C-alpha positions in Angstrom: -0.1 0.0 0.0 1.5 3.3 -0.9 2.3 6.2 1.5 -0.6 8.2 -0.1 -3.0 5.3 0.7 -1.8 5.1 4.2 -2.4 8.8 4.9 -6.1 8.4 4.5 -6.5 6.4 7.7 -6.7 8.9 10.3 -7.9 6.6 13.1 -7.5 3.1 13.4 -8.4 1.2 17.0 -9.4 -2.1 18.1 -11.9 -2.4 21.1 -12.3 -5.3 23.4 -15.2 -5.2 25.8 -15.7 -1.5 25.7 -12.1 -0.6 25.9 -9.3 0.4 23.7 -7.1 -2.6 23.1 -4.8 -1.7 20.3 -4.3 0.8 17.5 -2.5 -1.0 14.7 -0.2 1.1 12.5 -1.6 -0.5 9.4 -4.7 -2.3 8.2 -2.9 -5.4 7.8 -1.9 -5.3 11.5 -5.9 -4.5 12.3 -6.9 -7.6 10.4 -4.3 -9.8 12.1 -5.6 -8.4 15.5 -9.4 -9.2 14.6 -8.3 -12.5 13.8 -6.6 -13.0 17.1 -9.6 -11.8 19.0 -12.9 -12.4 17.2 -15.0 -10.9 19.6 -13.4 -7.7 19.6 -14.3 -4.5 17.4 -12.2 -2.3 14.7 -13.1 1.2 14.5 -11.5 2.6 11.0 -11.4 6.1 10.1 -10.9 7.3 6.8 -10.5 10.7 5.1 -11.1 10.9 1.3 -9.6 7.1 0.8 -8.7 6.1 -2.6 -10.2 3.1 -4.4 -7.3 0.8 -3.4 -7.5 1.3 0.1 -11.4 0.7 0.3 -11.0 -2.2 -2.1 -8.5 -3.7 0.6 -11.2 -3.0 3.2 -14.2 -4.3 1.2 -12.1 -7.7 0.6 -11.7 -8.2 4.6 -15.2 -7.1 5.4 -17.1 -8.1 2.4 -18.4 -4.7 1.6 -20.5 -4.5 -1.5 -18.8 -2.9 -4.4 -22.0 -0.5 -5.0 -21.5 1.0 -1.6 -17.6 1.2 -1.9 -18.3 2.8 -5.4 -20.6 5.3 -3.4 -18.0 6.0 -0.7 -15.2 6.6 -3.2 -16.9 9.1 -5.7 -19.0 10.8 -2.7 -21.7 13.4 -3.4 -24.3 11.1 -2.5 -27.8 11.8 -0.6 -28.4 10.7 2.7 -29.5 7.0 2.8 -29.2 3.9 4.3 -28.8 0.6 2.3 -28.5 -3.1 3.8 -26.1 -5.5 2.2 -26.4 -8.9 3.7 -25.4 -8.5 7.4 -23.7 -5.1 6.8 -25.3 -1.6 6.6 -24.0 1.4 4.5 -25.0 4.9 5.4 -24.6 8.3 3.9 -25.3 11.1 6.5 -24.6 14.8 5.9 -23.3 16.9 8.7 -23.6 20.6 9.0 -22.1 23.6 10.6 -22.6 27.4 10.9 -19.8 29.5 9.9 -20.3 32.8 12.0 -17.7 34.9 10.2 -19.3 34.2 6.9 -22.8 33.7 7.9 -23.5 30.6 5.8 -23.9 26.8 6.4 -21.1 24.2 5.4 -22.1 20.9 4.7 -19.9 17.7 5.1 -20.5 14.2 3.7 -20.0 11.1 5.8 -20.2 7.6 4.9 -20.4 4.5 7.5 -19.9 0.9 6.9 -21.1 -1.3 10.0 -20.8 -4.9 10.2 -20.1 -7.8 12.7 -17.1 -6.5 14.5 -16.2 -3.4 12.4 -17.2 0.3 12.0 -15.5 2.2 8.7 -16.1 5.7 8.6 -15.2 7.9 5.3 -15.1 11.4 5.6 -15.3 13.7 2.8 -14.8 17.2 4.6 -13.3 18.3 7.6 -16.5 18.0 9.6 -18.1 16.1 11.4 -15.0 15.6 13.9 -15.6 12.1 14.9 -12.5 12.2 17.2 -15.1 13.9 19.8 -17.6 11.0 19.2 -14.5 8.6 19.8 -13.6 10.2 23.0 -17.1 10.2 24.3 -17.5 6.6 23.7 -14.4 5.7 25.2 -15.5 7.6 28.3 -18.5 5.3 28.6 -16.9 1.6 28.3 -20.4 0.2 29.1 -22.0 1.9 26.2 -19.1 1.1 23.8 -19.3 -2.7 24.7 -22.5 -2.7 23.1 -20.6 -3.1 19.7 -20.7 -1.5 16.2 -24.5 -0.4 16.9 -23.1 1.8 19.8 -20.8 3.4 17.7 -23.4 3.9 15.1 -25.6 5.7 17.5 -23.0 7.7 19.1 -22.1 9.2 15.5 -25.6 9.9 14.7 -26.4 11.5 17.9 -23.3 13.6 17.4 -24.4 14.6 13.9 -28.2 15.6 15.0 -26.5 17.6 18.0 -24.5 19.3 15.3 -27.7 20.6 13.8 -28.7 22.8 16.6 -26.1 25.5 16.4 -26.9 25.8 12.5 -30.8 26.1 13.4 -29.7 29.1 15.8 -27.5 30.5 13.3 -30.2 30.3 10.3 -32.8 31.7 12.9 -30.3 34.8 13.5 -29.7 35.5 9.9 -33.8 35.4 9.4 -34.3 37.9 12.2 -31.5 40.0 10.6 -33.1 39.8 7.1 -36.4 40.8 8.5 -34.9 44.0 9.7 -33.3 44.7 6.1 -36.7 44.1 4.3 -38.2 46.9 6.5 -35.3 49.1 6.3 -35.6 48.8 2.6 -32.2 47.4 2.1 -31.8 46.8 -1.9 -29.6 43.8 -1.2 -32.0 41.8 0.8 -33.6 40.1 -2.1 -30.3 38.1 -2.8 -29.7 37.4 0.5 -33.2 35.8 1.1 -32.6 33.7 -2.1 -29.1 32.4 -0.8 -30.4 31.9 2.7 -33.3 30.1 1.2 -30.9 27.7 -0.8 -28.9 27.1 2.5 -32.4 26.2 4.4 -33.3 23.8 1.4 -29.6 21.8 1.6 -30.1 21.6 5.2 -33.4 20.2 5.0 -32.1 17.9 2.4 -29.3 16.7 4.8 -31.9 16.5 7.8 -35.1 15.2 6.9 -34.1 11.6 5.5 -32.5 11.2 8.9 -35.9 10.5 10.3 -36.6 7.2 7.9 -32.8 6.1 8.4 -33.3 6.2 12.4 -36.7 4.4 12.0 -35.2 1.7 9.7 -32.4 1.3 12.3 -34.7 0.9 15.1 -36.8 -1.6 13.5 -33.6 -3.5 12.8 -32.7 -3.4 16.5 -36.3 -4.5 17.3 -35.6 -7.4 15.2 -32.1 -8.2 16.5 -30.6 -9.0 19.9 -29.6 -5.2 20.4 -29.5 -3.8 24.0 -32.9 -2.0 24.7 -31.0 0.9 25.8 -29.7 1.6 22.2 -33.3 1.6 20.9 -34.2 4.3 23.3 -31.2 6.2 22.7 -31.9 6.0 18.9 -35.6 7.2 19.5 -34.4 10.2 21.5 -32.3 11.2 18.3 -35.2 10.6 16.1 -37.2 13.4 18.2 -34.3 15.6 17.8 -34.3 15.2 14.1 -38.1 16.0 14.2 -37.7 19.0 16.2 -34.9 20.1 13.4 -37.2 19.2 10.4 -39.9 21.2 11.9 -37.9 24.4 12.5 -36.4 23.9 9.0 -39.9 24.0 7.5 -40.9 26.9 9.4 -37.8 28.7 8.2 -38.8 28.1 4.7 -42.4 29.7 5.2 -40.7 32.5 7.2 -38.5 33.1 4.4 -41.0 32.7 1.6 -43.2 35.0 3.3 -40.3 37.8 3.5 -39.9 37.3 0.0 -43.4 38.1 -0.9 -43.5 41.0 1.7 -40.2 42.3 0.4 -41.7 42.3 -3.4 -44.7 44.1 -2.0 -42.7 46.7 -0.2 -40.4 47.2 -3.3 -43.5 47.5 -5.3 -45.1 49.9 -3.1 -41.9 52.0 -2.6 -41.8 52.2 -6.5 -45.4 53.4 -6.6 -44.5 56.1 -4.0 -41.6 57.2 -6.2 -43.8 57.4 -9.4 -46.4 59.3 -7.5 -43.8 61.7 -6.3 -42.2 62.1 -9.7 -45.8 62.6 -11.2 -46.6 65.3 -8.6 -43.3 67.2 -9.4 -44.0 66.8 -13.0 -47.3 68.4 -12.6 -46.1 71.0 -10.4 -43.2 71.8 -13.1 -45.9 71.8 -16.0 -48.0 74.2 -14.0 -45.1 76.4 -13.4 -44.5 76.2 -16.9 -47.9 77.4 -17.7 -47.9 80.0 -15.6 -44.6 81.4 -17.2 -45.9 80.6 -20.6 -49.0 82.6 -20.0 -47.3 85.6 -18.5 -44.7 85.7 -21.2 -47.7 85.5 -23.9 -49.1 88.6 -22.1 -46.1 90.6 -22.0 -45.2 89.7 -25.4 -48.4 91.5 -26.9 -47.4 94.7 -25.8 -44.1 94.4 -26.5 -45.0 93.4 -30.4 -47.2 96.6 -30.4 -44.5 98.7 -29.0 -42.0 97.3 -31.3 -44.1 97.9 -34.2 -44.7 101.4 -33.7 -41.4 102.0 -32.6 -39.9 101.5 -35.9 -40.4 105.1 -37.0 -40.8 104.7 -40.9 -42.0 107.7 -42.7 -45.0 106.0 -44.1 -46.8 105.3 -40.9 -50.1 107.2 -40.7 -50.6 106.5 -37.0 -47.3 108.6 -36.3 -48.9 111.8 -37.2 -52.5 110.8 -35.9 -53.5 112.9 -32.8 -55.0 109.6 -30.9 -52.2 107.4 -32.1 -50.5 107.3 -28.8 -53.5 106.5 -26.5 -54.6 104.0 -29.2 -51.4 102.2 -29.1 -51.5 102.1 -25.2 -55.2 100.9 -25.4 -54.5 98.3 -27.9 -51.5 96.9 -25.6 -54.3 96.8 -22.6 -56.8 95.1 -24.3 -54.5 92.6 -25.7 -52.9 91.8 -22.7 -56.2 91.8 -20.7 -57.8 89.4 -23.2 -54.9 87.1 -23.0 -55.0 87.2 -19.1 -58.7 86.4 -19.2 -58.5 83.5 -21.5 -55.6 82.2 -19.6 -57.2 82.3 -16.2 -60.3 80.5 -17.3 -58.0 77.7 -18.3 -56.2 77.7 -15.1 -52.5 78.6 -16.4 -52.5 81.6 -14.3 
């Protein structure tokens, strides 16, 4: 096995009666230890293993080729599949990144069978070392075998959903303030958060069916009743999380509707303000035009009689000046009356 293959093994421990019995340095030593102690259990943790290493484990533990292929390729939906006496699970962990205000998902594959648990991670999270430490602190629970390890992983995975729910709830509260503050960037944030909530729902919702299937399998086999009770408790937590996620989707959908309504209302208000301003400008323009026309009439008459051509009879007329003034007043007065009736002035 190459150095690159060995590097994917991040944990390799043998347990006997709930206690750490050995920590082999390679898989060959693990297989030898299991053969020497058939009642012991191996918990092997891998991080992005290659096909060759998983093939070695598949040969030793009789893992189904389809499950091995899924574990190598990753990007699988959450599911549980049974192959003979072994079980293959795909789970999605989630964590909330406060600095970036987004949810990060990690994919986890688990092979469970008689005397072994193989976990395959394709992301930094979940941190299974925490689960391992917790179970090692409870030898009585760990002595129950691979099923106890499976419970511990599921319990830690679901517990990790609670901070995500809190983070999403806080984001929704912030978005609500943005909506009513008229932040133009809020529509994009609502859409992005809606996508995260949907992805979270796709990760969490299948767990209810998976847990029920595991519980039913435990009921049919000789499994300690405590594990069944523990799994039912995990299932209750999953139901609570999925209900909150469903609420988040409804709230975000309502927020998107409210935001669209408020945007349309603000646009209408702006159009009304523009319309009022346009009407006011038009009214002012009419007044200016009206007074300009009134002042234009005497200016026109005055300019005509101010040309002083020799052949203008009115220049030597006795009543020429009063007539010109009267004509100016009459023209201006007529225009004033007309414009006043039309509301221009």
